[in-house]
C-alpha positions in Angstrom: -7.6 -54.3 31.0 -9.3 -53.2 34.1 -11.8 -50.3 34.1 -9.2 -48.2 35.9 -6.5 -49.0 33.3 -8.9 -48.2 30.4 -9.8 -44.9 32.0 -6.1 -44.0 32.4 -5.5 -45.0 28.8 -8.3 -42.8 27.5 -7.0 -39.9 29.6 -3.5 -40.3 28.1 -4.9 -40.4 24.6 -7.0 -37.3 25.2 -4.0 -35.5 26.7 -2.0 -36.4 23.6 -4.8 -35.1 21.3 -5.0 -31.9 23.4 -1.2 -31.3 23.0 -1.4 -31.9 19.3 -4.2 -29.4 19.0 -2.3 -26.9 21.0 0.8 -27.4 18.9 -1.2 -27.0 15.7 -2.8 -23.8 17.0 0.5 -22.3 17.9 2.0 -23.2 14.5 -1.0 -21.7 12.8 -0.7 -18.4 14.7 3.0 -18.3 13.9 2.4 -18.7 10.2 -0.5 -16.2 10.2 1.9 -13.7 11.7 4.4 -14.5 8.9 1.6 -14.0 6.4 0.7 -10.5 7.6 4.4 -9.4 7.6 5.3 -11.2 4.4 2.3 -9.9 2.5 3.1 -6.3 3.5 6.7 -7.0 2.5 6.1 -7.9 -1.2 3.7 -5.0 -1.6 6.8 -2.8 -0.8 9.2 -0.9 -2.9 11.4 -1.6 -5.8 12.6 1.7 -6.9 15.0 3.1 -9.5 17.5 5.3 -8.1 20.8 6.8 -7.9 24.1 8.1 -6.9 26.5 9.4 -4.3 29.2 8.0 -2.2 27.5 7.2 1.1 29.5 7.2 4.3 29.0 4.3 6.6 25.9 4.5 8.8 23.3 7.2 9.4 23.7 7.3 13.2 24.7 5.3 16.2 21.4 5.0 17.9 20.3 1.4 18.5 16.8 0.1 18.8 16.7 -1.8 22.0 14.3 -2.8 24.7 10.7 -2.0 23.8 11.3 -1.9 20.0 11.6 -5.0 17.8 12.9 -4.6 14.3 12.2 -7.1 11.5 13.7 -6.9 8.0 11.4 -8.2 5.3 13.1 -9.4 2.1 11.2 -10.1 -1.2 13.1 -12.1 -3.8 11.9 -13.0 -7.3 12.9 -16.6 -7.2 13.2 -19.4 -4.6 13.8 -18.2 -1.1 16.8 -20.6 -0.8 18.7 -19.2 -3.8 21.4 -16.5 -3.9 19.4 -13.8 -5.7 19.1 -10.0 -5.2 16.3 -8.8 -3.0 13.8 -7.0 -5.1 12.1 -5.5 -2.0 13.4 -4.5 1.4 11.2 -3.1 4.2 12.2 -2.6 7.8 9.3 -3.1 10.2 9.4 -1.7 13.7 7.1 -3.1 16.4 6.7 -1.1 19.6 6.0 -3.6 22.4 4.6 -0.8 24.6 1.5 -0.1 22.5 1.6 -2.6 19.7 2.1 0.1 17.0 3.8 -0.8 13.7 5.9 1.3 11.4 7.5 0.4 8.1 10.5 2.0 6.3 10.9 1.0 2.7 14.5 0.8 1.5 14.9 1.3 -2.3 16.6 -1.7 -3.8 19.2 0.5 -5.6 20.3 2.4 -2.4 24.1 2.9 -2.6 25.8 1.2 0.3 29.0 -0.5 1.5 28.6 -4.1 2.4 30.4 -5.6 5.5 33.5 -7.5 4.4 33.4 -6.2 0.8 35.3 -3.4 -0.8 33.7 -0.6 -2.8 30.1 0.3 -3.0 27.1 -1.7 -4.1 23.3 -1.5 -4.4 21.8 -2.7 -1.2 19.9 -5.5 -2.9 23.2 -7.2 -3.7 23.8 -8.0 -0.1 21.3 -10.9 -0.2 22.9 -12.3 -3.3 26.4 -12.2 -1.8 25.6 -13.5 1.7 21.9 -14.4 2.1 19.5 -12.8 4.6 22.0 -12.4 7.4 24.3 -10.3 5.3 21.3 -8.3 4.1 20.5 -7.7 7.8 24.0 -6.6 8.6 24.2 -4.2 5.7 20.9 -2.6 6.7 22.0 -2.3 10.3 25.1 -0.5 9.1 23.1 1.7 6.8 20.5 2.8 9.3 22.4 2.5 12.6 19.8 0.3 14.3 19.7 -3.3 15.5 17.7 -5.8 13.5 17.4 -9.2 15.2 15.0 -10.8 12.8 14.1 -11.3 9.1 11.3 -12.7 7.1 11.9 -13.8 3.5 9.3 -14.6 0.8 9.4 -15.0 -3.0 7.0 -14.1 -5.8 5.4 -17.6 -6.1 4.9 -17.6 -2.3 3.3 -14.2 -2.5 0.8 -15.3 -5.2 -0.1 -18.5 -3.3 -0.8 -16.7 -0.1 -2.9 -14.0 -1.8 -4.9 -16.8 -3.4 -5.3 -18.5 0.0 -6.7 -15.2 1.4 -9.3 -15.3 -1.4 -7.7 -12.4 -3.3 -7.5 -8.7 -2.3 -10.0 -6.0 -3.2 -8.4 -2.9 -4.6 -9.4 0.0 -6.9 -7.0 -0.2 -9.8 -6.5 3.5 -10.7 -5.7 3.2 -14.4 -5.5 0.7 -17.2 -2.2 -1.2 -16.7 -0.6 -3.0 -19.6 3.0 -3.9 -20.0 4.8 -6.8 -21.7 8.5 -7.9 -21.5 9.0 -11.1 -23.3 12.6 -11.3 -22.3 11.6 -11.5 -18.6 8.4 -13.4 -19.2 6.5 -10.6 -17.6 3.0 -9.5 -18.7 0.9 -7.0 -16.9 -2.7 -6.7 -18.0 -5.2 -5.1 -15.6 -8.4 -3.2 -16.2 -9.2 0.0 -14.4 -11.7 0.0 -11.5 -12.6 -1.7 -8.2 -12.0 -5.4 -8.3 -10.7 -8.4 -6.5 -7.2 -9.4 -7.6 -6.0 -12.9 -7.4 -2.4 -13.8 -6.6 -1.1 -13.3 -10.1 -3.0 -10.1 -10.7 -1.8 -8.7 -7.3 1.8 -9.4 -8.2 1.2 -7.6 -11.6 -0.2 -4.6 -9.7 2.7 -4.2 -7.3 5.3 -4.6 -10.1 3.7 -2.2 -12.6 5.8 0.9 -13.2 5.1 2.0 -16.8 3.3 5.2 -15.9 6.2 7.7 -16.5 7.2 7.8 -12.8 9.1 4.5 -12.7 9.7 2.9 -9.4 10.0 6.1 -7.4 10.3 9.8 -8.2 10.9 12.7 -5.8 8.2 15.0 -7.0 8.3 17.5 -4.1 11.7 17.9 -2.4 10.4 20.5 0.0 7.7 18.2 1.3 9.6 14.9 0.8 6.8 13.6 -1.5 7.3 10.6 -3.7 5.3 9.3 -6.6 5.4 6.3 -8.9 5.1 2.6 -8.0 5.7 3.4 -4.3 2.3 5.0 -4.0 0.5 2.0 -5.5 2.4 -0.4 -3.4 1.6 1.5 -0.2 -2.0 1.5 -1.3 -1.9 -2.2 -1.8 -0.2 -2.6 1.6 -3.1 -1.0 3.3 -5.7 -3.0 1.5 -3.8 -6.3 2.1 -3.2 -5.7 5.8 -6.9 -4.8 6.2 -8.0 -8.0 4.6 -5.3 -10.1 6.3 -6.2 -8.9 9.8 -9.9 -9.4 9.2 -9.7 -12.8 7.5 -10.9 -15.0 10.4 -11.4 -17.9 8.0 -7.6 -18.3 7.8 -7.6 -20.4 10.9 -9.7 -23.0 9.1 -7.7 -23.0 5.9 -6.0 -26.5 5.8 -3.8 -25.6 2.8 -2.3 -22.6 4.6 0.5 -24.4 6.5 1.9 -26.4 3.6 2.0 -23.2 1.4 3.7 -21.2 4.1 6.4 -23.9 4.6 7.4 -23.2 1.0 6.7 -19.5 0.8 8.2 -18.1 4.0 11.6 -18.3 5.6 12.3 -16.6 8.9 14.6 -16.7 12.0 11.8 -15.5 14.3 11.3 -18.2 17.0 7.7 -19.4 17.3 7.4 -18.2 20.9 8.6 -14.7 19.9 6.2 -14.7 17.0 3.3 -15.6 19.2 4.1 -12.7 21.6 4.4 -10.3 18.7 1.2 -11.5 17.2 -0.7 -10.8 20.4 0.7 -7.2 20.3 -0.3 -6.5 16.7 -3.6 -8.5 16.5 -5.7 -5.3 17.0 -3.7 -3.2 14.5 -5.4 -1.5 11.6 -3.9 -0.3 8.3 -4.3 3.3 9.5 -2.1 2.5 12.5 0.9 1.6 10.3 3.2 4.5 9.7 5.1 4.2 6.5 7.9 6.1 4.8 10.5 5.7 2.1 14.2 6.1 3.0 14.7 9.7 1.9 17.0 10.3 -1.1 16.9 10.8 -4.8 18.3 9.2 -7.9 21.4 9.8 -10.1 23.6 7.9 -12.5 27.2 7.0 -11.6 29.4 5.3 -14.1 26.4 4.4 -16.2 24.6 2.8 -13.3 21.5 4.1 -11.4 21.6 4.4 -7.6 19.4 5.8 -4.8 21.5 8.2 -2.7 20.3 8.7 0.8 19.7 12.2 2.1 21.4 11.5 5.4 20.0 14.4 7.6 16.4 13.7 6.4 16.9 9.9 6.7 18.1 10.3 10.3 14.9 12.3 11.2 12.8 9.5 9.6 14.7 6.8 11.5 14.3 8.6 14.8 10.6 8.9 14.3 9.7 5.6 12.7 12.3 3.1 14.0 13.9 4.5 17.1 10.5 6.0 18.2 11.9 9.2 19.9 8.5 10.7 20.8 10.3 13.3 23.0 12.6 14.6 20.3 13.8 18.2 20.9 12.9 20.5 18.0 15.7 22.9 17.2 16.1 25.9 14.9 19.7 26.9 13.9 20.5 30.5 13.0 23.7 31.8 11.6 24.8 34.7 13.7 28.5 34.8 12.7 28.3 35.3 8.9 30.4 32.2 8.1 28.8 30.4 5.1 27.6 26.8 5.7 28.1 26.9 9.5 24.4 26.6 10.3 23.9 23.7 7.9 26.8 21.8 9.4 25.5 22.3 12.9 22.0 21.2 11.8 23.5 18.0 10.4 25.4 17.3 13.6 22.3 17.8 15.7 20.2 15.5 13.5 22.9 12.8 13.9 22.6 13.2 17.6 18.8 12.6 17.5 17.5 16.2 17.5 14.8 17.3 15.1 15.9 20.4 13.2 12.9 22.4 12.1 14.6 25.4 10.6 18.0 26.5 9.3 18.3 30.2 8.5 20.3 33.5 9.2 20.0 35.4 12.4 18.9 39.1 12.4 22.6 40.1 12.3 26.1 38.5 11.8 28.0 40.1 14.7 27.0 37.7 17.6 30.2 37.2 19.7 29.1 34.1 21.5 26.9 31.2 20.7 23.5 31.2 22.4 21.2 28.3 23.1 17.7 29.6 24.0 14.8 27.5 25.2 11.3 28.6 24.2 10.1 28.4 27.8 11.5 27.7 31.2 10.6 24.1 31.3 12.6 23.5 28.2 15.9 24.6 29.8 17.0 20.9 30.2 16.4 20.4 26.5 18.5 23.5 25.8 21.3 22.1 28.0 21.2 18.9 25.9 21.7 20.9 22.8 24.5 22.9 24.4 26.1 19.6 25.4 26.5 18.8 21.8 27.6 22.1 20.2 28.7 24.2 23.1 27.4 27.7 23.7 25.7 29.5 26.6 22.1 28.6 27.6 20.1 31.8 27.9 16.6 32.0 29.4 15.9 35.2 31.3 18.2 37.7 29.7 16.8 40.6 27.6 18.7 39.2 24.5 16.8 35.9 24.9 13.4 37.7 25.2 14.0 39.8 22.1 15.0 37.0 19.8 12.4 36.2 17.1 12.0 32.4 17.2 10.3 29.8 15.1 6.9 28.8 16.5 7.8 25.1 15.9 11.1 25.2 17.8 11.7 24.1 21.4 15.2 25.5 21.3 16.8 28.2 19.2 20.6 28.2 18.5 22.3 31.4 17.4 25.9 30.6 16.3 28.4 33.3 17.3 31.9 34.1 16.2 33.3 31.9 19.0 31.8 28.8 17.3 34.0 26.4 15.3 33.2 23.0 13.9 
């Protein structure tokens, strides 16, 4: 070959090497993205719960445009098997600022499943129709669009934690539990330590502390206790380590493990764009919540029954990201029992934040009044009036004399002309 031909050949070889390096880099970034999401997932919730017949959907708002929703599914056996999902967490990524929020969906949430009669626990959707049916069921439950899913099993979880070199966490109590029928043994000492993959799985599965999977310990504040608190603690520790583990890029065993551990429908180019958005995130930046509800027994079975008004508020804040939500207080001014509560539910379903429901100073209001706190909130009051009717008052003596909640942008006083 001539010197020119040899030079051309070397150039072609070098270009092929460059392309292979670029492909490996993109694939590695994609899988690291899956790791971060997948690890957060399995640290999620598996809660006991409870009852109530749940109407379809919690609202009609759809997360479009700047918001990307990803449903993470944790299964206890192979990711290609028809098993119930032990963990379900909906992640919401805001493309405008790279912020992340996570909504844990208790596995025993009572739902209807598209194409099926009757009611089920939400974790049955994966067993009946795989990840896509789980996605459709969650969309119907929450009223948001979920284009993507990530699925991982216990063995994959353990392998990835080991690849990360374990996770440092302060185990808050001595944890011991053994179930020979399930082949499950949990044996952890108290104190600050580095957990390997098997120990990490023990930590997130432990629930023998009297609280079970989840307990509503303070209904007024919406506070939960039990395994959910430990899992959220583990999420923060794991995300912190995952995002700071620069040595991941050089871990040759990572790709092969992730091939077996993770299943997702996120295209690599989309994953890369999302990775660039969340690469600077910190555990403190991740807003987390449990789908509000409480447990009960129906026909001998335990379910988690969603508190629909509170759930809609959480969905609006965490998933739909309505930063400009109008805060409304609803006062009963007609003396008809239950009217204010029904109006509050209606307003929540339409995306308003109801901050107070109470009685007015009297029950003889003839007409329904919608009162903005200040002049620049008149458009907000008009939005409320567009849903429930009523007259918007701003400058009248009646409006000035009304005692209003300091947290409310708009006050609604229901009059005798109101009907729902």
